[in-house]
C-alpha positions as CSV (number, residue, x, y, z in Angstrom):
1,X,-53.5,-33.1,-89.9
2,X,-50.4,-31.0,-89.6
3,X,-49.6,-28.8,-86.6
4,X,-50.8,-25.1,-87.0
5,X,-47.2,-23.8,-87.1
6,X,-46.4,-26.1,-90.1
7,X,-49.6,-25.1,-91.8
8,X,-48.6,-21.4,-91.3
9,X,-45.0,-22.1,-92.4
10,X,-46.2,-23.8,-95.6
11,X,-48.6,-20.9,-96.3
12,X,-45.8,-18.4,-96.1
13,X,-43.3,-20.5,-98.1
14,X,-46.0,-21.1,-100.9
15,X,-47.3,-17.6,-100.9
16,X,-50.7,-19.1,-100.5
17,X,-50.4,-21.5,-103.4
18,X,-51.2,-25.2,-103.3
19,X,-47.4,-26.2,-103.5
20,X,-43.9,-25.0,-103.1
21,X,-41.5,-25.1,-105.9
22,X,-37.6,-25.6,-105.8
23,X,-36.9,-21.9,-105.3
24,X,-39.2,-21.6,-102.3
25,X,-37.9,-24.8,-100.8
26,X,-34.4,-23.7,-101.4
27,X,-35.2,-20.4,-99.5
28,X,-36.6,-22.4,-96.6
29,X,-33.6,-24.8,-96.4
30,X,-31.2,-21.9,-96.5
31,X,-32.9,-19.6,-94.1
32,X,-34.5,-22.0,-91.6
33,X,-32.2,-24.9,-91.7
34,X,-28.9,-23.5,-92.8
35,X,-28.7,-25.9,-95.7
36,X,-26.3,-24.9,-98.5
37,X,-25.2,-26.6,-101.6
38,X,-21.7,-25.9,-100.5
39,X,-21.4,-29.3,-99.0
40,X,-22.2,-30.9,-102.4
41,X,-20.3,-29.4,-105.3
42,X,-22.5,-31.2,-107.9
43,X,-25.0,-28.5,-107.4
44,X,-24.5,-25.0,-108.7
45,X,-27.1,-23.3,-106.7
46,X,-29.4,-23.9,-103.7
47,X,-32.3,-24.1,-106.1
48,X,-30.7,-27.0,-108.0
49,X,-30.2,-28.8,-104.7
50,X,-33.8,-28.2,-103.7
51,X,-35.0,-29.4,-107.1
52,X,-33.1,-32.6,-106.7
53,X,-34.4,-33.2,-103.3
54,X,-38.1,-32.7,-104.5
55,X,-37.4,-35.2,-107.3
56,X,-35.8,-37.7,-105.0
57,X,-38.8,-37.3,-102.6
58,X,-41.3,-38.2,-105.3
59,X,-39.3,-40.9,-106.8
60,X,-38.8,-42.5,-103.4
61,X,-42.6,-42.7,-103.1
62,X,-43.0,-44.1,-106.6
63,X,-44.6,-41.0,-108.0
64,X,-44.7,-40.5,-111.7
65,X,-44.0,-37.2,-113.6
66,X,-47.8,-36.7,-114.0
67,X,-49.3,-34.1,-111.5
68,X,-51.2,-35.4,-108.5
69,X,-54.7,-34.4,-107.5
70,X,-53.5,-31.0,-106.2
71,X,-51.4,-30.3,-109.2
72,X,-48.2,-31.1,-107.6
73,X,-45.7,-32.8,-109.7
74,X,-42.0,-33.8,-109.6
75,X,-41.1,-30.2,-109.4
76,X,-43.1,-29.1,-106.4
77,X,-44.5,-30.3,-103.0
78,X,-47.9,-29.8,-101.8
79,X,-48.6,-29.3,-98.0
80,X,-48.8,-33.0,-97.1
81,X,-45.7,-33.8,-99.2
82,X,-43.9,-30.9,-97.6
83,X,-44.6,-32.3,-94.1
84,X,-43.5,-35.8,-95.3
85,X,-40.3,-34.3,-96.7
86,X,-39.5,-32.6,-93.4
87,X,-39.9,-35.9,-91.6
88,X,-37.8,-37.9,-94.0
89,X,-34.4,-38.4,-92.5
90,X,-32.8,-39.5,-95.8
91,X,-33.8,-36.3,-97.6
92,X,-33.9,-33.8,-94.7
93,X,-31.4,-35.0,-92.0
94,X,-31.6,-31.8,-89.9
């Protein structure tokens, strides 16, 4: 079970939904972690960077394009996946 502060953070990011999308993750990365696409010119926007990170996360775990049990697919992260993303030093080095 995730610590309460992460559960609260996810609830705020997702606006009470079951998952966060690229736009919501981009907002988190920019505001909370200072992440910007500026370091990687292959992404036009923070949302494109976040979308790429979500896809990389799912593919690194062998996930298919089909939604999982909570409806999360390659374009979003559910609360467990969000925590795993935060702890993944390859995708979230901060």
